[in-house]
C-alpha positions, 0 to 999 in steps of 0.5 A: 253715056259712053264708056270705052276701053283702050288697047295698051301696047306691050310697054305698059301691059306689065303695069296697067290693066286697061285705059278707059274713058267715060263720058256722060251728060245730065240728060243721061243721068250724069248728075246722079251720085255715083257709088264707087266700090273697092276693086283692088286697083289704083287709078290715074284719073284725068278730067277733060270735062266738068270736074267731079265732087267727092261727097263727105262719108256721111252722104249715105243720106244722099244729101251734099255735105261739104263736097270737095272738087277733084283736081283736073288730074289725080292719083286715086289709091286703093280704097277701103270703103265706098267713094261717093262722087257727084258728076259735073253737068258734062263728064269727060274722064280718062282712067289708067287702071293700074295693076294692083301691085304695079303703080309704085314701080311706074309712078315712083312713090309707095302706095300707102301714101295714097290709100283712101286718098286722091293725090292731086298730081298737079302738086306731084308732077308740077308743070309736067302735069300741067302740060299733060292736062293741056295736051289731053284737052286739045285732042278732038277725040277719045283715041287721041286723049288716050294716046297722049297719056299712053305716050306720057307713061312710056316716057316715064318708063324710059326715064325710070324703068323699075319693074314691079315687085315680082314676089308681091305680084305673084302673091296678088295674082294668086289672091285674085285668081282664087277670089281671096281664098288663100290664107295669109299664112299660106301666102307668107310661106310661098313668099318666104317671108313672115306675115309682118314682112309680107304686109309691109311689102303689100303696103308699099307696093299695093297700098293695103294689107293682104288680108284686106285685098283678099276680102276686096277680090272676094267681094268683087267676084260677086259681080261676076255671079249675078246681073243688075236688078232685083234678085230672088234671095235664093240667087243671092245665096247662091252667089255668096256660096259660089264666091266663098262666103259662108252664107248670104249674111256673110256676104251682106256684111261685106257689101255694108263694109265696102258699098255702104248698102245691102246688095239689093239696095246697091244694085238698084242704085247702080248707073253711069260710072258706078255701073261701068266700074263693076262691069255692067256697062258694056265697053266699046273696046277700041 
């Protein structure tokens, strides 16, 4: 298995958190189901290896139910629940992880259109999307593939330079720094908006309401407090309290909501892409 994150350059850093590459083969466990959980970041995904299949929501029983083949290039908006993926035999994926409130400014459409949806960017970008996929496929290594995508995004900025909404970005930053421990009323007052106005701005620029984003950030903070593997319940309780939950039962409800499993079972099943997406795969920072 190979997972790496690549430098952005100054032009994209306002919009993109990182560009990552993931490669794996069946011998590395690539055929295992991958449980991807919300993290508050939309992503542009390009497959240069075998395509992934999305499993229907009923696959908690680990059985295939009407899998949907992903596009060669897609935009994955905010997810509010787990996403179950079945990798191909030889995976090769590039992901552009956007900052939570920045993708709409770069891509030019409201994020509410993509929430819990994977948009086929060949439909959105047409021939330009086809050309991008072909250029990436023609490269010999990960660094060159990433460079092609980086230049494509920079050209989009040159054509339509729009800055991320500063008000929403400030609110998102506050939620992220506090792991969601800021009231929505306080956010609205800070922004000088009513709660409903703030929610509309969030839906357009982020894709989910501020209250849901706050819950996602708190859920993700748990991963910084524990390590993979079986944990004594005292450690789980400590992690819950450190990340702003009332108790472990409160944290368990969020795991069931976002991951579909209690925390211990979720961690036992991690591997491959699902581990990389929560920071358990040590990246090669190229």
